C-alpha positions as CSV (number, residue, x, y, z in Angstrom):
1,X,0.1,0.1,-0.1
2,X,2.7,2.3,0.9
3,X,4.1,1.9,-2.7
4,X,0.9,3.0,-4.3
5,X,0.7,6.0,-2.6
6,X,3.1,8.2,-4.6
7,X,1.6,6.9,-7.8
8,X,-1.6,7.7,-6.7
9,X,-0.3,11.2,-5.7
10,X,1.2,11.7,-9.0
11,X,-1.9,10.8,-11.0
12,X,-4.1,13.1,-8.5
13,X,-1.4,15.8,-9.2
14,X,-1.5,15.4,-12.9
15,X,-5.4,15.3,-13.3
16,X,-5.5,18.6,-11.1
17,X,-2.8,20.3,-13.3
18,X,-4.7,19.2,-16.5
19,X,-8.0,20.1,-15.0
20,X,-6.8,23.6,-13.7
21,X,-5.1,24.2,-17.3
22,X,-8.4,23.6,-19.2
23,X,-10.4,25.6,-16.7
24,X,-8.3,28.8,-16.9
25,X,-7.6,28.5,-20.6
26,X,-9.2,31.3,-22.5
27,X,-12.2,30.5,-25.0
28,X,-11.1,30.2,-28.5
29,X,-13.1,33.2,-29.7
30,X,-11.0,35.4,-27.3
31,X,-7.8,34.1,-28.7
32,X,-8.6,34.6,-32.4
33,X,-9.9,38.3,-31.5
34,X,-6.7,39.0,-29.6
35,X,-4.6,37.7,-32.4
36,X,-6.4,39.8,-35.0
37,X,-5.9,42.8,-32.8
38,X,-2.1,42.0,-32.4
39,X,-1.8,41.6,-36.2
40,X,-3.5,45.0,-36.8
41,X,-1.4,46.7,-34.1
42,X,1.9,45.1,-35.8
43,X,1.3,46.5,-39.2
44,X,1.0,50.3,-37.8
45,X,4.1,49.6,-35.5
46,X,6.0,48.1,-38.3
47,X,5.3,51.1,-40.6
48,X,6.3,53.6,-38.0
49,X,9.5,51.6,-37.1
50,X,10.6,51.6,-40.7
51,X,10.4,55.3,-40.9
52,X,12.4,55.7,-37.7
53,X,14.8,53.1,-38.5
54,X,15.8,55.2,-41.8
55,X,17.0,57.9,-39.7
56,X,19.0,55.8,-37.0
57,X,21.9,53.8,-37.5
58,X,21.7,51.0,-34.8
59,X,19.9,48.4,-33.1
60,X,17.3,50.8,-31.6
61,X,14.8,49.6,-34.3
62,X,14.9,46.0,-32.8
63,X,14.3,47.4,-29.5
64,X,11.0,49.2,-30.6
65,X,9.4,46.3,-32.5
66,X,6.7,44.7,-30.4
67,X,7.4,41.0,-29.6
68,X,4.8,38.4,-29.2
69,X,4.1,36.2,-26.3
70,X,2.8,32.8,-26.9
71,X,1.6,30.7,-23.9
72,X,2.4,26.9,-24.1
73,X,-1.2,25.5,-23.7
74,X,-0.9,23.3,-20.6
75,X,1.4,23.0,-17.8
76,X,4.3,20.8,-17.4
77,X,4.5,18.4,-14.5
78,X,7.9,17.1,-13.4
79,X,8.4,14.4,-10.8
80,X,11.3,15.0,-8.5
81,X,12.7,11.6,-7.3
82,X,15.1,11.1,-4.4
83,X,16.4,7.8,-3.3
84,X,14.2,5.9,-5.9
85,X,10.9,7.5,-4.4
86,X,8.9,10.4,-5.4
87,X,9.9,13.4,-3.2
88,X,7.8,16.1,-4.9
89,X,6.0,17.4,-8.1
90,X,7.1,20.5,-9.9
91,X,4.6,22.3,-12.3
92,X,5.8,25.0,-14.6
93,X,4.0,27.2,-17.1
94,X,6.0,28.5,-19.9
95,X,5.5,31.3,-22.6
96,X,7.6,32.0,-25.5
97,X,8.8,35.6,-26.5
98,X,8.9,35.5,-30.3
99,X,9.2,37.9,-33.2
100,X,5.5,38.9,-34.4
101,X,3.9,36.5,-36.6
102,X,5.3,33.3,-35.0
103,X,2.1,31.9,-33.4
104,X,1.1,29.6,-36.3
105,X,4.6,28.1,-36.3
106,X,5.0,27.7,-32.7
107,X,1.5,25.9,-32.6
108,X,2.2,23.4,-35.3
109,X,5.7,22.7,-33.6
110,X,4.0,22.6,-29.9
111,X,4.0,18.9,-29.6
112,X,7.9,18.6,-30.5
113,X,8.5,21.8,-28.3
114,X,6.6,20.1,-25.4
115,X,8.7,17.1,-25.7
116,X,12.3,18.9,-25.7
117,X,11.2,21.0,-23.0
118,X,10.1,18.2,-20.9
119,X,13.6,16.6,-21.6
120,X,15.1,19.8,-20.3
121,X,13.1,20.1,-17.3
122,X,13.6,16.4,-16.4
123,X,17.2,16.7,-16.7
124,X,17.3,19.9,-14.5
125,X,15.4,17.8,-11.7
126,X,17.7,14.8,-12.1
127,X,20.5,17.0,-11.5
128,X,18.7,18.5,-8.3
129,X,17.9,21.9,-9.8
130,X,14.4,21.6,-8.0
131,X,15.7,21.0,-4.6
132,X,16.1,23.6,-1.8
133,X,15.9,27.3,-2.7
134,X,15.0,26.3,-6.5
135,X,13.6,29.8,-7.5
136,X,16.9,31.8,-6.9
137,X,17.9,33.2,-10.4
138,X,21.3,31.4,-10.4
139,X,19.5,28.1,-10.3
140,X,16.5,29.2,-12.8
141,X,19.0,31.0,-15.2
142,X,20.8,27.9,-16.5
143,X,17.1,26.3,-16.9
144,X,16.0,29.3,-19.1
145,X,18.9,29.0,-21.2
146,X,18.7,25.5,-21.9
147,X,15.0,25.9,-22.8
148,X,15.7,28.8,-25.0
149,X,18.6,26.8,-26.8
150,X,16.3,23.9,-27.3
151,X,13.6,25.9,-28.6
152,X,15.9,27.7,-30.8
153,X,16.4,24.3,-32.5
154,X,12.9,24.2,-34.0
155,X,12.1,27.6,-34.1
156,X,15.3,29.5,-35.3
157,X,16.4,33.0,-34.0
158,X,12.8,34.1,-34.1
159,X,12.5,32.6,-30.7
160,X,13.8,35.4,-28.4
161,X,13.4,33.9,-24.9
162,X,11.5,31.3,-22.9
163,X,9.5,32.7,-19.9
164,X,8.7,31.0,-16.6
165,X,5.2,32.2,-15.8
166,X,4.9,30.1,-12.8
167,X,6.4,27.4,-10.9
168,X,5.6,25.6,-7.7
169,X,6.6,22.6,-6.1
170,X,4.3,20.2,-4.0
171,X,6.3,17.8,-1.8
172,X,4.6,14.5,-1.1
């Protein structure tokens, strides 16, 4: 019975995470309207940027270009195993900062991105990255860098950064 408890807790945690993700996801109509609004705003901004960029010589044009933020649809649940036993579960929500117009490409590659992001997160957990004060910047910065590098393998230089929106650990 004591061996079934960690497995049962894992299943309950996964179910709760998936349920929360489904309940908190915006309706599809809102996403379409938001994407249409972003596309219209992007056209105006890029026209203004071209005029400004013609006068400037430098990287200031890149800084004024609005980036697009694309949330990965569901959370990542990472088991933390210590001494061959489930010690805790870590739940992570990620978002991608990309150049404008990348939403369709990100969504088409999402299954592959989830796979590589999970590999990075599992490796981070196996190296002890989620033990102790795991939210310190010196602990999370290498994780962000690894996630960004793996994401760029599929999205190229259009992926600017991988943002960690939420991270929680539940000890069992």
